[in-house]
N, C-alpha and C positions, 0 to 999 in steps of 0.2 A: 435467547438476548442474553439471559444472567449471567450464561460463561465469559459473554465478551467484557459485560463491565464488570465483571471481576477482575479479568485480565489488565482493564483502563486504568481500574484504580490504581492498579499496584503502578504501572507505568507514570500515570500523576504523579503520585509521591515522588517518583527517582526523576522523572523532568522536572519539576518545580525544585527539589534540594539541589538537581546541577545547574539551573537557571536553563536548561534546555528549551529549545521549542523543536515542533512537529510540523510538518506540511504532510498532508496523504494526497493521492495519485491515484484512485480506481477505478477497476471497470465492471466487472461484472460482482464485483460483492456489494455492487449497487449503495454505497455512500455505510452500510455496516461500520466498515473500518472508522470514518470521522464520526458516525454518532458514539459507537461507543467512548472513543475518546472525547467527544463532548458532554458527555451524560454525569462525567464527572465535574461537581460545583469547582468552580477556580481555572475551567479549562481554558477561561483565554490567559491564563498564567502562561501555556505552553502550544495551545494550537492557535497555529497562526492562518490557517485555513484548508479546504477542501475540497477535489472537482473528482465528479463523476466522467471518467473521460471513457463514453460509450461508442463517441462513433467519432469518425475523419475528424469532422468539423466541430467535436468538443478537441480532438486534439491538437488540432491547428489555435482554433481559439485561446483554449483554456491553456496547454501549455507551450505555446507557439512553437509547435513540434512541426515541421513543412515536411514536405514529402519527399525531397532529397537525402532529409536525415534518416529515413528508414528505408531507403532504397536495398534491396536486397537483404533487409530485415523483416523475420516474419512475426507476428503482432503472435500475443500468447507464448513471448519467450523469452527466457534470461535478457538477452540482450536487449530488448526491448524493454522489459520490467526496470532495469537498470536505465537503459533510457530515459523513461520518464519519470523514475527517481532523479534521478539528476536535476533534469527541467523545474520539474516543480521545486526543487529546493535553491535551483540557482533564482526561479522568479518572486520567493517567498523570502529569500537568503536566512532559509530556518538552519537549525545544526543538526537534524535530522531529517528524512524522506522517507515515507515510504510507499511503495507502487503494487498493484496489480491489477494481470491482465490475463482470462482465462476465460473459460464455456461451463456457463457452471446448467446449461440441460435445459428442457429433457434430452434436447440433440447434442450434437457437437460444433464447432464452428469452422469458417470456411478454410480453416490451414490446417482441415483436418484431423483435431483433437478430440479426444470424445469427451463429451459432458464430466464434468469433476475433471477437468484440467486447469488448473491456472499457474501463473509462474510470480510469483513475489519476488521483490528487490528492495535494497535498505541503503539510502545512499547519505553518508555523514563524515564523522570521523572511522568510521569502519563502515564499507562495505560488505551485500552481501547478496545474492543470488540464491534461490532456490525453486525447483519446480513441485507441485506436491498434484497428486494424482489420487483422486478420494476413490472412485471405480463407482461411484453415484450417478445415477441420472437423476436424482432428485432435486432440485432447481433452492428450492427454498434453506435445505441442506446443506449444498453446496456451499451457498452464499456465506453460511455460517462457519462454515469448516473454512470457509478461504480469508474470512475476517479473521479466525480466530489463530490462524496460521500467521497471519499478516503480524499481529498483536502479538504472537510469541517469537518472529523470526525480530521484530522491534527492540523486542527485551533481552534478548541473545546477544543481540547486537550491542547494545548500550551497555549490559552488564561485561562486555567485552571489552569494550571503551575506555581508556581511562580516564579518572575525573577532570573536569576543568580544573584550570588553576583559579583560585576567589582572585 
């Protein structure tokens, strides 16, 4: 967890300096992304909220993503992760949103993805989605790897975005 805290501390400084906000929609990382961002004192200046969207019921209730919106879309895919990020950002009115959807293990998911597969997305002034494959079936190690990759992706997007005007 310590490596996640170091990443979160760096993000907190940037988000506070830029007066920007973040919301998180995560699945198989189980709240680790949110926990890392909330571990920094003063997180209320930038963290608007987060949701662990682990089930269809959670997706509908927490993000208001109805079945029609995902018709023909596979979960644990980059388009699905982008949809989650967009909906979370919209619902919270955040500058940035990060989402994660994957399979931690020890087995794969119902879509045929192996353990260690996740898709991450950032929505904000810059958008990006990536797929990560750890090649591991270690559930806890994958959760940590997914959260670290999500924080790294967010940092890359923020660094590439133009600074907001004062």
